[in-house]
C-alpha positions in Angstrom: 140.6 126.4 84.9 143.6 128.8 84.9 143.1 132.2 83.3 146.6 132.2 81.7 145.3 129.4 79.5 142.7 131.6 77.9 145.2 133.5 75.7 146.9 130.3 74.5 143.6 128.6 73.7 142.3 131.7 71.9 145.4 131.8 69.7 145.3 128.1 69.0 141.6 128.1 67.8 142.7 129.5 64.4 145.6 127.1 63.8 146.0 123.6 62.5 143.4 121.3 60.9 139.7 121.9 61.3 139.5 119.0 63.8 142.3 120.6 65.8 140.7 124.0 65.7 137.4 122.5 66.9 139.1 120.8 69.8 140.8 124.0 71.0 137.5 125.9 70.6 135.7 123.3 72.8 138.5 123.6 75.4 138.2 127.4 75.3 134.4 127.1 76.0 135.1 124.7 78.8 137.5 127.1 80.3 134.9 129.8 80.3 132.4 127.6 82.0 135.0 126.6 84.6 135.9 130.2 85.4 132.2 131.1 85.6 131.6 128.3 88.1 134.5 129.5 90.2 133.1 133.0 90.3 135.4 134.8 87.9 132.6 136.0 85.7 134.5 138.9 84.0 137.1 136.4 82.7 134.4 134.0 81.6 132.4 136.8 80.0 135.4 137.7 77.8 135.5 134.2 76.5 131.8 134.0 75.9 131.8 137.3 73.9 134.6 136.0 71.7 132.8 132.7 71.0 129.4 134.4 70.4 130.5 135.0 66.8 131.2 131.3 66.3 128.8 128.8 64.7 126.7 125.8 65.8 126.9 124.6 69.4 129.7 127.0 70.3 127.5 130.0 69.4 124.5 128.7 71.4 126.7 127.8 74.4 128.4 131.2 74.3 125.0 133.0 74.3 123.9 131.0 77.3 127.2 131.9 78.9 126.4 135.6 78.3 123.3 135.2 80.4 125.0 133.3 83.1 128.0 135.5 83.5 126.7 138.9 82.3 124.2 141.5 83.4 122.1 144.3 82.0 125.1 145.4 79.9 124.9 142.2 77.8 121.3 142.6 77.0 121.8 144.5 73.8 124.2 141.9 72.5 121.7 139.2 73.2 118.9 141.2 71.6 121.0 141.7 68.5 121.8 138.0 68.3 118.0 137.2 68.4 117.3 139.3 65.3 116.8 137.0 62.3 118.4 134.1 64.2 118.0 130.4 63.6 115.5 128.7 66.0 118.3 127.0 68.0 120.1 130.3 68.4 116.9 132.1 69.4 116.2 129.4 71.9 119.7 129.9 73.4 118.9 133.7 73.6 115.7 133.1 75.5 117.5 130.8 77.9 120.2 133.3 78.4 117.7 136.0 79.2 116.0 133.8 81.7 119.2 133.5 83.6 119.5 137.3 84.0 117.5 137.7 87.1 118.8 141.0 88.5 116.4 143.8 88.8 118.3 146.0 86.4 118.3 143.3 83.7 114.5 142.7 84.2 113.8 146.4 83.9 115.9 146.6 80.8 113.9 143.7 79.2 110.6 145.5 80.1 111.9 148.6 78.5 113.1 146.8 75.4 109.6 145.2 75.1 108.1 148.5 74.2 110.2 148.9 71.0 110.4 145.4 69.5 108.2 143.6 66.9 105.4 141.3 68.1 107.5 138.2 67.4 110.2 139.5 69.7 107.7 140.5 72.3 106.6 136.8 72.6 110.3 135.9 73.0 110.7 138.4 75.8 107.5 137.3 77.5 108.8 133.7 77.5 112.0 134.8 79.1 110.2 136.9 81.7 108.0 133.9 82.5 111.0 131.7 83.1 112.4 134.3 85.5 109.1 134.6 87.3 109.7 138.1 88.7 106.6 140.1 89.6 108.2 143.2 88.2 106.8 141.8 84.9 103.2 141.4 86.1 101.9 144.9 85.1 103.3 144.5 81.6 101.8 141.0 81.2 98.4 142.1 82.5 98.4 144.8 79.9 99.5 142.4 77.2 96.4 140.3 77.8 94.6 143.0 75.7 97.1 143.0 72.9 95.8 142.7 69.3 98.3 139.8 68.7 96.9 136.4 69.8 100.4 134.9 70.4 101.3 137.9 72.7 98.0 137.4 74.6 98.7 133.7 75.1 102.3 134.3 76.2 101.1 136.9 78.7 98.4 134.6 80.1 101.0 131.9 80.6 103.5 134.3 82.1 101.1 135.5 84.8 101.0 131.9 86.1 104.7 132.4 87.1 105.0 136.2 87.5 101.5 137.4 88.3 100.9 139.5 91.4 97.7 140.3 93.2 96.9 143.3 91.1 97.1 141.3 87.9 94.5 138.7 88.9 91.5 140.8 88.0 92.7 141.0 84.3 93.6 137.3 84.3 90.2 136.3 85.8 88.4 138.4 83.2 90.4 136.7 80.4 89.6 133.3 81.9 85.9 134.0 82.2 85.8 134.6 78.4 86.6 131.0 77.7 88.3 129.6 74.6 91.9 128.6 74.2 93.1 131.9 75.8 90.6 131.5 78.6 91.9 128.0 79.4 95.5 129.2 79.5 94.4 132.0 81.8 92.6 129.5 84.1 95.7 127.3 84.3 97.7 130.4 85.4 95.0 131.4 87.9 95.3 127.9 89.4 99.1 127.8 89.5 100.2 131.4 90.4 102.1 131.0 93.6 101.7 132.9 96.9 99.2 134.0 99.6 99.0 137.4 97.9 97.2 135.6 95.0 94.8 133.9 97.3 93.9 137.1 99.0 93.4 138.9 95.6 91.1 136.1 94.5 89.0 136.5 97.6 88.7 140.2 96.9 87.5 139.4 93.4 84.4 137.8 94.9 83.3 141.5 95.2 84.1 142.4 91.6 81.4 144.3 89.6 81.6 141.8 86.7 79.6 138.7 87.7 81.6 136.5 85.3 84.8 137.5 87.2 83.1 136.7 90.5 82.1 133.3 89.2 85.7 132.7 87.9 87.0 133.6 91.3 84.9 131.0 93.0 86.1 128.3 90.5 89.7 129.3 91.1 89.4 129.3 94.9 88.0 125.8 94.7 90.8 124.7 92.4 93.4 126.2 94.8 91.6 124.9 97.9 92.0 128.3 99.7 90.6 127.4 103.1 90.8 131.0 104.3 88.2 131.9 101.6 85.3 130.0 103.3 83.8 133.1 105.2 83.8 135.2 102.0 82.4 132.3 100.0 79.5 132.0 102.5 78.7 135.6 101.6 79.0 135.0 97.8 76.8 132.0 98.2 74.0 134.6 98.5 75.1 136.6 95.4 72.4 137.9 93.1 73.9 135.9 90.2 73.1 132.2 90.1 76.4 131.2 88.5 78.3 132.9 91.4 76.1 131.1 93.9 76.7 127.7 92.3 80.4 128.3 92.1 80.5 129.3 95.8 78.8 126.0 96.8 81.4 124.1 94.9 84.2 126.1 96.4 82.8 125.6 99.9 82.7 121.9 99.3 86.5 121.9 99.3 87.3 124.8 101.5 84.7 124.8 104.2 85.2 123.6 107.8 82.8 122.5 110.5 82.1 126.2 111.3 80.5 126.6 107.9 77.9 123.8 108.4 75.4 125.9 110.5 75.4 128.8 107.9 75.0 126.3 105.1 72.2 124.5 106.9 70.3 127.8 107.1 71.1 128.5 103.5 69.8 125.1 102.3 66.6 125.7 104.2 66.1 129.0 102.3 66.9 128.0 98.7 63.8 127.6 96.6 65.4 126.2 93.4 65.7 122.4 93.5 68.9 122.1 91.5 70.6 124.9 93.4 69.5 123.5 96.7 71.0 120.2 95.7 74.4 121.9 95.0 74.3 123.5 98.4 73.4 120.2 100.0 76.2 118.4 98.2 78.7 121.0 99.5 77.4 120.6 103.1 77.8 116.8 102.8 81.3 117.1 101.5 82.3 119.3 104.4 80.7 117.0 106.9 82.3 113.9 105.5 85.7 115.6 105.4 85.2 116.5 109.1 84.7 112.8 109.8 82.3 113.2 112.7 78.8 112.5 111.4 77.0 112.8 114.7 78.4 116.3 115.2 78.0 117.2 111.6 74.3 116.4 111.5 73.4 118.6 114.5 73.1 121.9 112.6 70.9 120.3 110.0 68.6 118.7 112.6 68.4 122.1 114.3 67.5 123.9 111.0 65.0 121.2 110.2 62.9 122.0 113.3 62.1 125.5 112.1 62.3 125.2 108.3 59.3 125.6 106.0 58.3 122.5 103.9 60.3 123.7 100.9 63.4 124.0 103.1 63.0 120.7 104.8 63.4 118.9 101.4 67.1 119.9 101.1 67.8 119.4 104.8 66.4 115.9 104.7 68.5 115.1 101.7 71.6 116.2 103.6 70.7 114.2 106.6 70.1 111.1 104.4 73.5 111.5 102.7 75.2 111.7 106.1 73.2 108.7 107.5 73.7 109.9 111.1 72.3 108.2 114.2 69.3 110.5 114.5 68.5 111.0 110.8 66.4 107.8 110.3 63.9 108.9 113.0 63.5 112.2 111.1 63.0 110.4 107.8 60.2 108.2 109.4 58.6 111.3 110.9 58.7 113.1 107.6 57.2 110.2 105.7 54.2 110.4 108.0 53.9 114.2 107.7 51.2 114.2 105.0 53.0 117.1 103.2 53.9 115.9 99.8 57.0 118.1 99.6 58.3 116.9 103.0 57.6 113.3 102.1 59.5 113.7 98.9 62.4 115.1 100.8 62.4 112.1 103.1 62.3 109.7 100.1 65.2 111.6 98.5 67.1 111.4 101.8 66.6 107.7 102.2 67.5 107.2 98.5 70.9 108.9 99.2 71.7 106.9 102.4 75.3 105.8 102.5 74.6 102.1 103.4 71.9 99.5 103.3 70.2 100.6 106.6 67.7 102.4 104.5 66.8 99.4 102.4 63.7 98.3 104.3 62.2 101.8 104.4 62.8 102.3 100.7 61.3 98.9 99.8 58.3 99.8 101.9 57.9 103.0 99.9 58.1 101.1 96.6 55.4 98.7 97.9 52.9 101.2 99.4 53.4 104.8 98.2 50.5 106.1 96.2 52.8 108.6 94.5 54.4 107.2 91.4 57.3 109.7 91.6 58.1 108.5 95.1 58.0 104.9 94.0 60.5 105.6 91.2 62.8 107.5 93.6 62.6 104.8 96.2 63.3 102.0 93.7 66.4 103.8 92.4 67.6 104.4 96.0 66.9 100.8 97.0 69.1 99.4 94.2 71.8 101.9 95.0 72.0 101.1 98.7 72.1 97.4 97.9 75.3 98.0 96.0 76.9 99.5 99.1 79.2 97.2 101.1 77.3 95.2 103.7 77.5 92.0 105.8 74.6 90.4 103.9 75.1 86.9 102.4 74.7 86.5 98.7 71.4 84.6 99.3 70.1 87.6 101.4 71.1 90.1 98.7 69.5 88.0 96.0 66.2 87.9 97.9 66.1 91.7 98.1 66.7 92.0 94.4 64.0 89.3 93.8 61.6 91.4 95.7 62.6 94.6 93.8 62.1 92.9 90.5 58.7 91.7 91.5 57.8 95.3 92.4 59.4 96.9 89.3 56.7 98.2 86.9 58.6 100.0 84.2 61.3 98.6 81.9 63.8 101.3 83.1 63.3 100.0 86.7 63.8 96.4 85.7 67.0 97.4 83.9 68.1 99.1 87.1 67.5 95.9 89.1 69.2 93.7 86.4 72.2 96.0 86.7 72.5 95.3 90.4 71.6 91.7 90.1 74.7 91.2 88.0 76.9 91.7 91.0 75.3 88.8 93.0 77.1 85.5 93.1 74.2 83.2 93.5 72.7 80.5 91.3 69.2 81.9 91.7 70.4 85.3 90.6 71.6 83.7 87.3 68.2 82.0 86.9 66.3 85.3 87.5 68.5 87.2 85.0 68.2 84.4 82.5 64.4 84.6 82.6 64.5 88.1 81.0 66.8 87.1 78.1 63.9 86.6 75.8 62.2 89.9 76.8 62.8 92.2 73.8 62.8 95.4 76.0 65.3 94.0 78.5 67.2 91.4 76.5 70.6 93.1 76.3 70.5 94.2 80.0 69.6 90.6 80.9 72.4 89.3 78.8 74.9 91.5 80.6 73.6 90.4 84.0 73.9 86.7 83.0 77.4 87.2 81.8 78.4 89.0 85.0 76.9 86.4 87.3 78.3 83.5 85.2 81.7 85.0 85.6 81.2 85.2 89.4 79.9 81.6 89.7 82.5 80.2 87.4 83.3 76.5 87.1 81.7 75.7 90.4 78.3 75.8 88.7 79.2 74.8 85.2 76.1 72.8 84.8 73.9 75.9 84.9 76.4 78.5 83.9 77.5 77.1 80.5 74.0 76.7 79.0 73.0 80.2 80.3 76.1 81.7 78.7 75.5 79.8 75.4 72.0 81.2 75.4 73.4 84.7 75.8 75.8 84.2 72.9 72.8 83.2 70.7 70.8 86.4 71.2 73.3 89.1 72.4 73.8 92.0 70.0 76.2 94.1 72.1 79.9 93.3 71.3 81.1 94.2 74.7 78.6 91.8 76.4 79.3 89.1 73.9 83.0 89.3 74.8 82.1 89.0 78.5 80.2 85.8 77.7 83.0 84.4 75.6 85.4 85.1 78.5 83.1 83.1 80.8 83.2 80.1 78.4 87.0 80.3 78.3 87.0 80.5 82.1 84.8 77.4 82.3 87.1 75.5 80.0 90.2 76.4 82.0 88.8 75.7 85.4 86.8 72.5 84.5 87.1 70.1 87.5 88.9 72.6 89.8 87.5 74.0 93.0 87.3 77.7 92.2 84.5 79.2 94.4 86.0 79.8 97.9 85.6 81.7 101.1 88.8 82.9 102.7 90.1 83.5 106.2 93.3 85.1 107.3 96.1 85.9 107.2 97.1 84.3 110.5 100.5 84.9 112.1 102.2 84.1 115.3 105.2 86.0 116.7 108.4 84.1 116.5 107.0 81.5 114.1 108.1 81.1 110.5 105.8 79.7 107.8 106.8 76.1 108.3 105.9 76.3 112.0 102.3 77.5 111.3 100.8 74.4 109.6 100.0 72.6 112.9 99.0 75.7 114.9 95.2 75.8 115.3 94.0 79.2 114.3 90.4 80.6 114.7 89.3 79.4 111.2 89.8 75.8 112.2 87.5 76.0 115.2 83.8 75.1 114.9 82.7 78.2 116.8 84.7 80.7 114.7 82.8 84.0 114.4 81.0 84.5 111.0 83.2 87.5 110.2 86.3 85.2 110.2 85.3 84.2 106.7 84.5 86.3 103.6 84.0 85.6 99.9 87.3 85.4 97.9 87.0 88.1 95.3 90.7 88.6 94.6 93.8 86.6 94.0 93.0 85.4 90.5 95.6 85.2 87.7 93.7 85.4 84.4 96.2 83.1 82.9 95.7 80.5 85.6 92.1 81.1 86.9 92.1 77.7 88.7 94.8 78.9 91.1 94.4 81.1 94.1 97.4 83.5 94.3 97.4 84.9 97.8 100.2 87.4 96.8 97.6 89.1 94.6 95.4 89.7 97.6 95.5 92.1 100.6 96.8 89.2 102.7 100.2 89.1 100.9 103.3 88.8 103.0 105.7 86.4 104.6 105.5 83.8 107.4 101.7 83.5 107.6 98.8 81.2 106.8 95.5 81.4 105.2 92.4 79.2 104.9 90.0 78.5 102.1 86.7 76.7 102.4 83.9 75.7 100.1 81.2 73.0 99.7 81.3 70.4 96.9 78.1 68.7 95.7 78.3 65.1 94.6 75.2 63.5 92.9 76.1 60.2 94.6 78.4 58.7 97.1 81.5 57.8 95.3 85.3 57.2 95.6 87.4 60.0 94.3 90.9 61.5 94.4 92.1 65.0 95.3 94.9 66.6 93.3 96.5 69.7 94.9 99.5 71.9 94.3 100.7 74.4 96.8 103.3 77.1 97.6 104.2 76.4 100.4 102.7 73.9 102.9 99.2 72.5 102.7 96.5 70.8 104.8 93.2 69.6 103.5 90.0 68.7 105.4 87.0 66.8 103.9 83.8 66.7 106.0 85.8 67.7 109.1 88.5 65.1 108.8 92.1 65.7 107.7 92.8 63.9 104.5 96.2 65.4 103.6 99.0 67.4 105.3 102.3 68.3 103.9 104.7 70.7 105.6 107.1 71.8 102.9 108.8 74.8 101.4 108.2 74.6 97.6 106.8 76.2 94.5 103.8 75.1 92.5 105.4 72.4 90.5 104.6 69.3 92.7 101.2 67.7 92.6 99.9 65.9 95.8 97.4 63.1 95.3 95.3 61.1 97.7 92.1 58.9 97.8 89.0 60.3 99.3 85.3 59.4 99.7 82.6 61.8 98.6 79.2 61.4 100.2 76.0 62.1 98.4 75.0 65.7 98.5 77.2 68.5 99.9 80.7 67.9 101.2 82.6 70.4 103.3 86.1 71.2 102.1 88.7 73.3 103.9 92.3 74.0 102.9 95.1 75.6 104.9 98.1 77.0 103.0 101.3 78.3 104.8 103.7 80.9 103.5 107.4 81.2 104.2 108.5 83.7 101.6 108.3 84.3 97.8 105.2 82.9 96.1 102.0 81.8 98.0 99.3 80.0 96.1 97.2 76.8 95.8 95.0 74.9 93.5 92.8 71.9 94.3 90.5 69.6 92.3 88.6 66.3 92.8 88.7 63.6 90.1 87.9 59.9 89.8 90.4 57.4 91.1 91.8 57.0 87.6 92.1 60.8 87.1 89.0 61.5 85.0 86.6 64.4 85.6 83.7 63.7 87.8 80.3 64.5 86.3 77.7 66.5 88.2 80.0 68.2 90.8 79.0 71.7 91.9 81.2 74.0 94.0 79.6 76.7 96.2 80.6 77.9 99.7 76.9 78.4 100.5 75.9 74.9 99.3 73.4 76.3 96.7 
């Protein structure tokens, strides 16, 4: 890094073997880089200028050095090197220019742009984009109208980095035209940094060109400009439909609670159904983001009191989607209004309800409404709300789907019910779906439902699942569904004899106790009076390669020094002697019909198999398993076999005892 070495290295570059010369040349370049880093740019610049006439990597590195150590005075040299240069040299020139960020250098580039060929203009635009100075914004905005497509695209990209507020109008106009150039312009609109850009986009909501106004709404949504909400409320009443629709979408992501009352008034005034739905969706998005449903529904309830019938339709839909505490009363009132439009609004509101509290009302509409359209809307809504999370048992959910299927009149409604039925883990759900497998209009939907339910029931109901799946494989014509059915057969083969249908409780921990100390502690799940919510269906924790095993580390309960419980019911066609076989990681305790039949407090992996004699009674037997976790893996698998280790015929496994 000493300047005196420069003269010696320079002289040595032309002496000796080619290998020696190359070594001295590399050292000379390294010296220039060192001097530049230390701030001695004039000395470094002298070295880079000398190496700029070299070849290969030395030339490229020297050109980059000119940009790093030089200023506006070196621009002409770099421009000259770009002329007819190889691609790697030209790339080095662009990078060198991007390093020259002084105002004088940028202005020199802008001046040079006026006199160079189109290909070189693209190169300069790339360099100016890398610099990102807004001094280049006017030139880039003007270049959007250039006859050369490559220049237009380079300018559109450049405005994403160097654009200013004044250039956004030209960029938005370019974006609104669509195509490849329009997409590039949109990306730049979305990414251009700074509050100045946000304010300019808000001003574009007043532009004369409707396409530009619409583009401004899209960009404000993409940028999530919260300050734009008041202006967007105004543009939501624009004369052009596309601008209004864009405003609703933008309000959905930018609006706050203060926009709900104006939106409620707007929803009440809109006559077009599709447009009203867009405004309603925006209102719901804002309300849900605010997180206070009771407060959010207030302006819509207030607007509903004075709205005409056409306005009530949209307001009822919003109230239904919010599902607030007072909304159901308004729905019931509207259903009794006698006005077909208002009734339809209530049906749509109930169909959009966020949970299953609307199920009974919707089912009532399906049963009793004299208007076919309302029946269809209610049926769709009924199936949709049944798919929402709930505290219903599988048996209760099946019963609702059974009623829905009994009321379904059209094939499309029956397909809808079959789609929902496929999510219900219940033997009777399998039987109902199977009853439609020979129906030509519904066959493939029924096959899909049978395959789904079969996968949920698994080996615990092999006696009914296997023949049902074999029937599906005989008639199914959809490859994806056939694959699902084949996977169920493979699952049955792998889990034959194992207890695989479980409910789970936990995890349970106790401060100061490690995993080994938890086996004999009585947690809530062991108590007869444990609340129902202690237990839930086990829907996670399966390793596809070992489906007979429950892997707690694949569940939300994963962790160290804790315990979990599994429970199910096992049906035996007769009273008979049997044997349990169990592997666990770590400790395990097993209860059969309320009595402890096995306990082993140990820290281990899944290699060991515990065995013990048991007596199964005729009918359903209650099984509960506790598994402790110290650290590392945490899993268990259990099966019942005969005393000589053979599979027992006729066993069924179901937590509900079905």
